C-alpha positions as CSV (number, residue, x, y, z in Angstrom):
1,M,160.0,137.2,153.0
2,I,162.1,137.4,149.9
3,E,160.4,134.3,148.5
4,G,157.0,136.1,148.9
5,R,158.2,139.1,147.0
6,V,159.6,136.9,144.2
7,F,156.4,134.9,144.1
8,C,154.4,138.2,143.9
9,R,156.6,139.5,141.1
10,V,156.4,136.2,139.2
11,S,152.6,136.1,139.7
12,A,152.3,139.7,138.5
13,I,154.4,138.8,135.4
14,V,152.2,135.7,134.7
15,L,149.0,137.7,135.2
16,A,150.3,140.5,132.9
17,A,151.2,137.9,130.3
18,G,147.8,136.3,130.6
19,L,146.1,139.7,130.2
20,L,148.3,140.6,127.3
21,A,147.4,137.3,125.6
22,A,143.7,137.8,126.3
23,G,144.0,141.3,124.8
24,L,145.8,140.0,121.7
25,S,143.2,137.3,121.4
26,Q,140.5,140.0,121.5
27,A,142.4,142.1,119.0
28,Y,142.6,139.1,116.6
29,A,138.9,138.4,117.1
30,G,138.3,142.1,116.4
31,D,140.3,141.9,113.2
32,C,138.4,138.8,112.2
33,N,135.1,140.4,112.9
34,A,136.0,143.5,111.0
35,D,137.2,141.6,108.0
36,I,134.3,139.2,107.9
37,G,131.9,142.0,108.5
38,G,133.3,144.0,105.6
39,L,133.2,141.0,103.2
40,S,129.6,140.1,104.4
41,Q,128.4,143.7,103.8
42,K,129.8,143.6,100.3
43,R,127.9,140.3,99.7
44,Q,124.8,141.7,101.2
45,G,125.0,144.8,99.0
46,F,124.7,142.6,95.9
47,I,121.8,140.7,97.5
48,D,120.0,144.0,98.2
49,K,120.5,145.1,94.6
50,L,119.0,141.8,93.3
51,N,116.0,142.3,95.6
52,Q,115.6,145.8,94.2
53,I,115.7,144.5,90.7
54,A,113.1,141.8,91.6
55,K,110.9,144.4,93.3
56,A,111.0,146.7,90.3
57,S,110.1,143.8,88.0
58,K,107.2,142.7,90.2
59,G,109.0,139.7,91.7
60,K,110.9,138.5,88.6
61,L,114.5,139.1,87.9
62,D,115.4,140.8,84.6
63,A,118.2,138.6,83.3
64,A,120.0,141.5,81.6
65,A,119.9,143.7,84.7
66,S,120.7,140.9,87.2
67,C,123.6,139.2,85.3
68,P,126.3,141.7,86.4
69,V,124.9,141.9,89.9
70,L,124.9,138.1,90.1
71,Q,128.5,138.0,88.9
72,G,129.4,140.5,91.6
73,L,127.6,138.3,94.2
74,V,129.6,135.3,93.1
75,K,132.8,137.2,93.3
76,A,131.9,138.6,96.8
77,E,131.0,135.1,98.0
78,S,134.2,133.7,96.7
79,E,136.3,136.3,98.5
80,L,134.4,135.6,101.7
81,I,134.9,131.8,101.4
82,K,138.6,132.3,100.6
83,Y,139.0,134.4,103.8
84,L,137.1,132.0,106.0
85,E,139.1,129.0,104.7
86,A,142.4,130.8,105.2
87,N,141.4,131.9,108.8
88,T,139.2,129.1,110.0
89,S,141.3,128.3,113.1
90,W,142.6,131.8,113.6
91,C,139.1,133.3,113.8
92,N,137.5,130.2,115.4
93,I,135.1,129.7,112.5
94,P,133.0,126.5,112.7
95,E,133.5,124.2,109.7
96,N,129.7,124.0,109.0
97,T,129.7,127.8,108.5
98,V,132.2,127.5,105.7
99,E,130.4,124.5,104.2
100,G,127.0,126.2,104.3
101,L,128.5,129.3,102.5
102,K,130.1,127.0,99.9
103,A,126.7,125.4,99.2
104,N,125.0,128.8,98.8
105,S,127.8,129.9,96.6
106,A,127.4,126.9,94.3
107,K,123.7,127.8,93.9
108,S,124.7,131.4,93.2
109,I,127.2,130.4,90.5
110,E,124.6,128.1,88.8
111,F,121.9,130.8,88.9
112,A,124.3,133.5,87.6
113,K,125.3,131.3,84.7
114,K,121.7,130.6,83.8
115,A,120.7,134.3,84.0
116,C,123.7,135.5,82.0
117,D,123.2,132.8,79.4
118,F,119.5,133.8,79.1
119,A,120.5,137.5,78.9
120,E,123.0,136.7,76.1
121,Q,120.4,134.7,74.1
122,A,117.9,137.6,74.5
123,K,120.5,140.0,73.3
124,K,121.2,137.9,70.2
125,Q,117.5,137.6,69.4
126,Q,117.1,141.3,69.6
127,Q,120.0,141.8,67.3
128,Q,118.6,139.3,64.8
129,Q,115.2,141.0,64.9
130,A,116.8,144.4,64.3
131,V,118.5,143.0,61.2
132,G,115.2,141.5,60.1
133,G,115.7,137.9,60.8
134,G,112.6,137.7,63.0
135,G,114.6,136.1,65.8
136,L,114.6,132.6,64.2
137,G,117.9,132.9,62.4
138,V,116.1,132.3,59.0
139,E,116.0,134.9,56.4
140,A,112.6,136.0,55.1
141,P,111.9,134.7,51.6
142,K,112.4,137.3,48.8
143,L,109.3,138.3,47.0
144,P,109.3,138.1,43.2
145,T,109.9,141.3,41.3
146,G,108.6,142.4,37.9
147,P,105.2,142.2,36.2
148,L,102.8,139.7,37.6
């Protein structure tokens, strides 16, 4: 009879430890979901802004307006990738998820660079035109003065 009580107590302790471990596992998963969700929402916010810019420009992105948003997107994706890589096993994240996000991020980085370079060139051309260079970087020839 004593053995039965000890077994019941040991079983209760093991069961409680199992439930506690399951609860902690769910708590960790909840933390992962909250963290990943927040980082994903930040990323999606930049994507939504880019879509708004494109919609306002009839399907084309204005390089000057989209450059800072693209830079924000690149930063948000970098933060998400860093978190996922650091917590892959902790949060049970499949490797192909991280690899897919890295591939998308590489495309975002390339696109942001092209858009920002284009915006910078357009800005320089506007400055040259304002000075009177005509955007070609060549000064207009001076007309002769005096009697003809």
